[in-house]
N, C-alpha and C positions, 0 to 999 in steps of 0.2 A: 158319554166321550169324557173321561178326564182331564184338563189342562190344570196342570200342576199346581206347586206353591204360589207364594204372592213374592211380586216384585218390590222394588223399592218404592215404584210408585205406585201399590194396593194394590195391584191386579194381579188378577189369577195368569201363572207364567207356562211358555208349552217351552219343548225340547226344540220345536223347530216352528218358525212362525214363516209362511207364505203368503206373497203380495202380487194378485195379478190385476189385470183390469178387469176381469170379468170374472164373479163368482160361480161356483157351481148351483146355488139356488136364488131366486126375487120369488115375490110373493107378490100376487095379481087378490084384484080386488074383486070378486066374484057377488051373488046374489043372497049366498049364505055366509058371508065374512071375508074376511082373507085369508087366500089358497099360496102354499109354497109352488112352485114350478121350477124343472130344471131347466137350464139352460145351456143350450147346443158351443158348440166351437170346439176347436181342433187343440188348443192349449187346453182350453176348461178341462177337456174329458181327459187328456194326458195329466194335468196336477190330479184331478180328482181319482184317477186309477193310485198315480205314484203313491199319492198323501194316504190310501186305505190300504195301502202296501206297509207303510212304514213301521206304523209299530207306535208307541209311547206317547208322547202326548203333541200333538200337530193341533197349530191353530191356520185359519187362514185368513184374510182380509182382503179386500174389494172396494174401493171406490162405488156409489151408488148416490142419483139425485132424483131416487124410488122413494115416491112419500109411502106409498106403501110399506118399504121395505124400512121407511123409520118408522112406522106407526110396529110395524111388527118385530123390531127392537125395542120398543118401547114395552110392549105387549110380553115379551119373552120370548116371540114364539121361534128363532131361530135355534134356541135351545130342545134336545129331543128330537131333533131333525132324523137321527137316526144315521147320519154322513159316514160316520167312523173317524171323526176328525169336529173339530168347532170349525163353523165358520163365520163372520162377524164381518159383515157393511159397512164400511165408512160414509158417511152421508157427507155430501157436498151440494150445492146452491148448483141449479138446473144451466144457469147461465156459467157457469162457472168450468162445469164437468164439459158442459159443449167446447167452451173455449182449450179447454187440456184436449179433450181427447179431438176434435174434430179439425180445428185452428191448428192447434201447436204439435197433435200430435200425429193426425196425417197428413197435411198437408203441410207439416213443416217436417215433421222427422222423419215420417213414411217416406215423402217424397226423396227427402236426402238419401238416406239408407238401400230405398233403389235407383237410386239413381233416374229418374222421372221427368227429373226438369224438360227433357227437349221432348219427351213423347204427349204433353198438357200443354192446354192453352195458359196463356197469362191475361188475365186483365177481367176472370168473370168476379170480381168483386167491386165492379164499375167504377172504373177507375180509382176505389183504394190501395191505399197499401203495401193491400195484401194479408196476410194471414200473421205473419210476424211483424211487419212493419211496424203497427206503432206501439207492440212491446204491452199488448193486454191480454195479447194470448200465451205471451210467450209468460207474464204474471200469474195467471190463470193455471199453466202449469204448473211452475212452483208453486203454488195452493195446495194442490193436489198433492205432489208428491211431500212438499212437510207436511200437508194432515195425514197421509198414508205412514211417514217414518213416526210420527209424534205417536198413532194408534200401534204399531208394530213393537217401539219401545215399550209401552207399558208392558207387553206378554215379557219381557226379554227379563233373565236372571244373567249370572255371568256366562254363564255355558250356551245359553242359547244361540243357536245360526238364524239367522234371518237371511232369507230368499227372495228375492226381488225378482218380476219375469216380467220381462220384456222393453222394449223402448220406452211404452208411459211410462216408466220408470228409473229412467237415465238417471238423475237427479237426486231421488232419493237415500241412496248412499248414503251421501256425500250430508245429508241433515240425518239421518239415524245417527252417524259418525261424532256432529255436534252436539248430538244430546248424549249420546254411548260412548266415547271414543275408543276403548277396547273391546265393543262387541264385536261375534263374526259375520261380517257380511259377504255374500255373494249378490252378484246379478249375472241372471242370464238373457240373453237376446235373441229370443225367438226369429226376427226376423234377420233382413239381409246386412250386411255393411258394405255396402259399395267402394268405400274408402274416401281419402281425402281430396281428388275433385269435386264430386258430387256434395263432401256436406261443405266446399267451399258456396255454394246455394243458398246456404242457412246465412244470416245474419252475424256480424262476428261474435256479438252477446252470445244469440245462444250455438255457437259452437265451444265457447269459453268455458259455456255451464255444461253442455253435455260433457265434454272431457275432462271435468274437473268431478261432476258425479259421479262418471262411470271408474273415476281411478281412486273413487272415495271406497270402493269396492275390494274388501281382499280377495277374492278371486272373478274373475270377468269372463261367463260363458258364451261359445257363439257354436252355432250349427254348426260347423266346419273351421275346414284350415283356410280357406279362402278368407271367408268372414274375419279368420282370427287374424291371421297375416295383414288384412287391411285398415284393422284396428292397431296393430302394432307403427303400422307405416306412417297414422294418424298421428296416433302419441308422438312420436319420433319428430315427426314434422314440427310437431309443436313445442319442439323442444326437452323434450325426456329422454332420459338415460334408458333406451331401448333391447334387450338381450334377446334376439330373436332365438335362439338355439334352446334358450331355456324356458321360455315365453314368460318375458317379465318388466314388466314396466317398474323405475326406480324413479320417484317422486320426491316432493316434501312432506308428503305422508306419508310418507311408506314404500310398499311393495306392494305390487299389483298383479298375481299372477293369472295369466289369459291362456284360457282350456275352451276344448273343444268336447260338444256333447250331443252326440249327432240325436235326434231326438228319434224314436222307434214307432211304428206303426203299432195299431193295440190288437193284437193277434186273436185275444180271446173274446174281443167285440166283433172282430172279422167272423170269425167262426159263427157266433151268434147270428147274424143278420144269416147265413144261408140256411141256416135250417128254416126257414118260412114259407108257408104257400106266398103271400107277398111276392120274396126273393123269386121265387122262381117262374111267376106269372111274369114277370121280367125278364126275367131269361130265356123264355121262351119269344114274349114278344122283339128282342133284339135277334134271335137267331131268324125270326121268319122276315124279320127285314132284310138280314145275309142275302135271306135263301130266296127269297124274293126278286134278287138282283141276278138269278143265277149262276152255273156254277162258278165253283171256285173264286165268285164274291169276298172278296174282302170289307169287314167291318172297322173303318177308324172313330176312333172313341176321344172326346176329352169331355174334363171333369173339373168344372173350375168358378171360382167365383168371377163377380163380373167386376176384376179389378184391375188396372192399368198395369200394374207390376206382372201380371198372370199374361198378359202379350196375346188376347185373346186374340184382337183385329191383325195383329198381323200371322195369325194362326189360320184365319181365313182368306187374308188377301194370298197367303200361301197356296191354301186348298185351291181357290180360284186360279192361280198360275198354272200349276199342276195340271189340271184339268183342261186348259185352255192348248196346251203344248201339248198335254197327250189326252187327248180323245178317245181313244181305246177303252179309257179308263174311265169315261163317265157311267157305263151299265155296268160296271164290275167294279165299285167303289159306294160303300154308305157312310156316311159318315152322321154320328154322333152324338151328341153336344148336351151337359147337361152342367147349366147356368145358372147360377146361384146369386141373384141379387145381393151388393153389396153395396153396404153405405151411399145408400141414393138422394141422402140429404150434403152429401161433399159436393158443390159445382163442378167439378175435375168429373168424380164419377159419374153425374149423371150426364154431362155432355160425353164421358167413354158411350156410357151403356149406350147414349144414342147412335154413333158411330158403328155401334158393336152389331146391331139391329137393322144398320142399313145396308152393311157389307152382306147380314147375314138376305138379305130382300133381295139383293143382287144376283146371291147366287142360286138362290131358289129359282128364282127369276128363269136365268139366264145357262143352269143347269136343272132341269127339274127331276125333282126325285133324289136326289141323293145326296141331301143334307135335312135333317129332323133336329130340331134346336128344343129343348125343354127349359123353360126360362122361371122354372121355382125350385126350391130345396127339396129335394127326397131323398134321404140318405141310401133309404135300399135299392132306387133305381137304379143313384147312381151306383152302388156294388156291383147291382145286377151288370149295369154296362162295363163295367173292368171285369168284369168277368168273362166274356161274350168277346172283349176285344182281338182283333188281329193285329194292328196299331192302335197304339199309344199317344197323343200328341201333349208331351209337356211342353213347352215353348216360353218359360219364364222370362222377361225384361232379366231379373234379378229375382231371387227368393233362398231364403232361409232356411228352408229344406223340402216342403213340397214332399209332405204325407201322402201324397193321389200315387205318384210314382211307385212309393215304397207298396199301397194296399197293395195298386193291381198285379202289382209282380208275385206279389204274395198271392191275389185270388184268383188268376184269370186261368182260364183251363182250356186254355187254344194255343199255349207256347207263342203267345202277341208276343212283339216287339216295341220295344218305348224306341221313341225320337225325342232325347232327351236336350236342355239346355243346358251348357258346359257352366251356368251359370246358377243352378240350383248346387243347395245343401246335399242333396241327393244324389248328384251328379257322382260325388266323393265314392258312393256304395259302391251305384248300378254302374258308372263309367265301364269295366270292363264289361260288359253285355249289351249297352244301351246302343242306340244309334245317336253319337255327341255331334251337337250343332254349338260350335262354338261363339257364333254372335247370334244370338235369336233376334237381332235386327235387322237381320240378311234374311229376306224373305225367298230370294232364290236359293238360297243355302237350306235354308227348312223346307221348300219343295223336291228339292233337291236329297234330302234327308228321308221324306213322305217316300217320294219315288223309290228309295233303296230298300223300306222296311216294306214297301208292298212287293215285291218282288225278291223279296228275301228267299233263299230256295228251304224248305221243313228242316235239315238235320243242322241248317245255322240255325233257323229260328230256334231253335229246341235246347242246341247249345248254349247260344246266349240267354235263353229263359235261364236255364241253368247257373252260370255265372252270376246271373242278377238276385236270385230266390238265395244264394248258399248262404250270404253275408246276413242274410236279415233273419235267419231260422231263429236266431240262440239270441236277440235284445227284444227289450220288453220298457214298458214304461218304468216298472219299478230302478228295474237296472240304471237307466237315462236319472232321475232326480236322485239314487241311492250313488250314484257317480259323483254328482255334486258336489253332495254331502260330507262323502268321504276326503275331498280337497277340503273342502273349508273346516271340517274337525280336525285334519291335521292342522292348518294353520291356526286354528284354535291352540291344540295342543304344546307347539311348539311357541306358541306368544311368550315372552318374559313374564 
């Protein structure tokens, strides 16, 4: 991969610079020396596919606290990986990275962006001031944002477009702007943006830094209109001039366009999964599970990370309520859950995972045979479950997009019904065919939606499945990133 001319700072430059928290490759120590290893993750996979399709000079940067990555950089091991673009980790100390990612990122911004304050316990820091209370986490967050912005600047020439990806880099546009005032900068937020009331749970200093950093971008992208509108309200309540018709915020630094770029499922990847014997074996396992429950039995499925935002616990509470009130379903429903561990080092996540396990144990005790849970990550198994569901449950409290819902619609072979939280980005695409739950915290409403989905007549199931599938058929990861770059390029070309 060629990265182009030299910048004023002496580095090679790129047409496009991407910055995300997790890069596509990391190095691991093996008995035979350092070896590259592909990294998983929905954002990583989306960016990898998009970057490979762009052509031109693309550089991708990501922070790393790995000593193996440091050594690989020193040895030039990241060159020649054949990725289709240049990737370079930006080194940080382990303590700074942990505070930036876990304390400021997850326990501060993630909880605020997904309005999780009421869902999680306080005081897990043994009486301390909390992750953002003493300022150390916020300072580390700023150091990492400043560092990746400085690294991005070294790849910039006047026409370079820089795209920061997700809430981990909410303040990076401001740092880059201070280094290169006329550079074209975008920020895309993959997460939800619950709005001003939830953000009020952050310290005032953090809210101010967040808003100023985001408004330093020329174009600010969200997954759906709901999150874009929430940001416009946030900016308006802070005193900025907001044009809700054009989607723009005027501020002391100029103007920021607020846009919607819904992330798509990777249909090429999905097609590849189902050409394998392993996928067929898992599909057969789930078919036998359904058939073992008797004629006309239904398979209910959920595929999620064990993240409080995904609302897994209330999903189990809704199932238990449904089975308690409708005992005839106990022999006609089988529920398969593929739950991937998530951020186990974060105290609130560990607490939440324990509550989920307690709920699972209670259902398996009270309703034997109904519930099967897999507690590890297996992408092929998850895709096979999506192929076989009769009802898919997605009841996130707030969710930037939730690609599982869209992947399920695309791969399902049974005209399955999707029970979908209105507070997911996917609701904008799938709402015309899904059974939508307006308030995902309402356990009784979720139970009623599950009952409706399980009883839905075949003709209605088929019609709803068609309505959900049609808007997904023309989407691709490449078009998602190209749409962002098109708007950023227009801003660049119109700049005086």
